[in-house]
C-alpha positions in Angstrom: 4.0 -5.4 28.8 1.4 -8.0 28.5 -1.3 -8.9 30.2 -3.0 -12.0 30.8 -6.9 -11.3 30.1 -10.0 -14.0 31.2 -9.5 -15.6 28.2 -6.0 -17.0 28.8 -4.2 -15.1 26.2 -1.6 -12.4 26.1 -2.4 -9.2 24.9 -1.0 -6.2 25.5 -1.9 -3.4 28.4 -3.8 -1.0 26.4 -6.0 -4.2 24.4 -6.8 -4.9 28.0 -7.5 -1.1 29.0 -9.9 -0.7 25.9 -11.4 -4.4 26.4 -12.4 -2.8 30.5 -13.4 0.5 29.2 -16.3 -1.0 27.2 -15.0 -0.3 23.5 -16.2 -2.6 20.1 -14.1 -5.1 18.5 -14.0 -4.7 14.4 -15.5 -7.9 14.7 -18.4 -6.6 17.8 -19.3 -4.1 15.3 -19.2 -6.3 12.0 -22.1 -8.2 13.7 -24.1 -5.1 14.9 -24.2 -3.8 11.2 -24.9 -7.5 10.0 -27.7 -7.6 12.4 -29.1 -3.9 11.8 -28.8 -3.7 8.5 -28.7 -7.3 6.9 -26.1 -6.3 3.9 -25.3 -8.9 1.2 -22.7 -9.6 1.3 -22.0 -9.2 5.1 -19.4 -6.9 6.9 -16.6 -8.6 8.0 -14.2 -7.5 10.6 -11.5 -7.3 7.6 -13.4 -4.5 5.9 -14.3 -2.4 8.9 -10.4 -2.0 10.1 -9.7 0.8 7.7 -12.2 2.9 10.1 -10.7 2.2 13.3 -9.5 4.6 15.5 -7.4 2.6 17.3 -5.9 -0.9 17.4 -3.4 -3.0 20.1 -1.8 -5.7 19.7 -3.6 -9.2 20.6 -2.3 -12.5 21.4 0.3 -14.6 19.6 -0.7 -16.7 16.4 1.6 -18.8 14.3 2.7 -16.6 11.0 5.4 -17.1 8.3 8.4 -16.1 10.5 7.1 -17.6 13.5 5.0 -16.7 16.6 4.0 -12.9 16.1 1.4 -10.5 18.0 -2.0 -9.6 16.1 -4.0 -7.1 15.9 -7.8 -5.7 17.1 -9.1 -2.7 16.2 -11.2 -1.1 18.6 -14.2 1.4 18.0 -16.3 3.9 20.9 -19.1 2.0 22.4 -21.0 5.4 21.3 -20.0 5.0 17.5 -22.8 5.8 14.8 -23.4 2.5 13.0 -25.5 4.5 10.0 -23.0 6.4 9.2 -19.9 3.8 9.3 -22.3 1.4 7.3 -22.8 4.7 4.9 -18.7 4.7 4.3 -18.5 1.0 4.3 -21.2 1.5 1.2 -19.3 3.7 -0.1 -16.0 2.1 -0.1 -17.7 -0.9 -1.5 -19.1 0.8 -4.5 -15.8 2.7 -5.2 -13.6 -0.3 -5.1 -16.6 -1.9 -7.9 -16.1 1.0 -9.9 -12.6 0.2 -10.0 -12.6 -3.9 -10.6 -15.5 -2.5 -13.6 -12.6 -0.3 -15.3 -10.7 -2.1 -18.1 -7.0 -2.3 -17.8 -4.5 -0.5 -19.8 -1.1 -0.4 -20.6 1.0 2.1 -19.2 4.4 3.4 -19.6 7.0 4.3 -16.9 10.8 6.3 -16.4 11.9 5.4 -13.1 15.6 4.9 -11.5 17.4 1.6 -10.2 19.6 1.3 -8.0 22.7 -1.7 -8.3 25.4 -2.0 -5.1 29.1 -1.4 -6.8 32.2 -3.1 -5.2 34.1 -0.3 -3.9 38.0 -0.2 -3.5 38.4 2.4 -1.1 35.9 4.6 0.3 35.4 7.5 -2.1 34.6 5.0 -4.9 31.0 5.6 -5.5 28.9 2.7 -3.5 25.6 2.9 -6.0 25.0 2.9 -9.6 21.7 4.7 -10.7 20.2 3.3 -14.1 17.1 4.0 -16.4 14.8 1.7 -15.8 11.0 1.6 -18.3 8.1 -0.1 -17.4 5.0 -1.0 -19.2 2.4 -2.1 -16.5 -0.9 -3.1 -17.5 -3.4 -1.2 -14.5 -6.4 0.2 -14.1 -6.7 4.6 -16.0 -7.5 5.3 -11.6 -5.0 3.7 -10.0 -1.5 6.0 -9.0 -0.6 4.8 -5.5 2.0 2.6 -6.9 3.2 4.8 -9.1 4.4 7.7 -6.7 8.3 7.5 -7.7 7.9 6.6 -11.1 7.3 9.1 -14.0 4.6 8.2 -16.7 5.7 8.6 -19.9 4.2 8.1 -24.1 4.2 5.1 -25.4 6.0 6.3 -28.4 8.9 7.7 -25.8 8.7 4.2 -24.2 9.5 2.4 -27.9 12.2 4.9 -28.7 14.1 5.3 -25.5 13.8 1.4 -23.9 16.9 0.8 -25.8 18.5 3.0 -23.5 17.2 1.4 -20.5 20.3 0.3 -18.2 21.8 3.6 -19.3 23.3 5.1 -16.3 21.7 8.5 -14.8 22.5 12.2 -13.7 22.2 13.2 -9.6 18.2 13.2 -9.8 17.5 13.2 -13.6 14.0 14.1 -15.0 13.0 12.2 -18.2 12.8 14.8 -20.4 16.6 15.6 -19.4 17.3 11.7 -19.9 15.3 12.6 -23.1 17.7 15.6 -24.2 20.5 13.5 -22.9 20.6 10.5 -25.3 18.9 12.8 -28.5 22.4 14.8 -28.0 24.5 11.8 -28.0 22.6 10.3 -30.9 23.5 13.4 -32.6 26.9 13.8 -32.0 27.4 10.0 -33.2 
């Protein structure tokens, strides 16, 4: 359900309850931290959202896909601002350290999927094939590559020509490599 706040905006019931309980929004907390610690650059509400224990829908706004609801991030009234500011500083230091790292080229093997036209329901619906990628990134980045297997540059250069080759179910790079080498020996 939606609540109609004093501001004239439609917000979620939980948003209205959080405001009534005296919880602080991320914007309020950012203003308090900026007044108390005077950091350069100033702390923004967007920076604080990862530390907020809860969020609630807040009002409609025009988005790229029409009208959508925004989010307001809330902190308890008894928030320890010193600790929160220290966490923000550590996050900033970490991000600065990551940005300072030089980009390197990393090589990955993964599976690609292609929808097949089925003649009957017993036909295979998907084709699974090998994908090889060379990506410029920071050495410490791991999150976007969870479903990819990192390989050496030499393996990348040797097996890149086998891209689009069909894979067996749940095939690892080592198994794919052995299969391609045995194919080469047979031929």
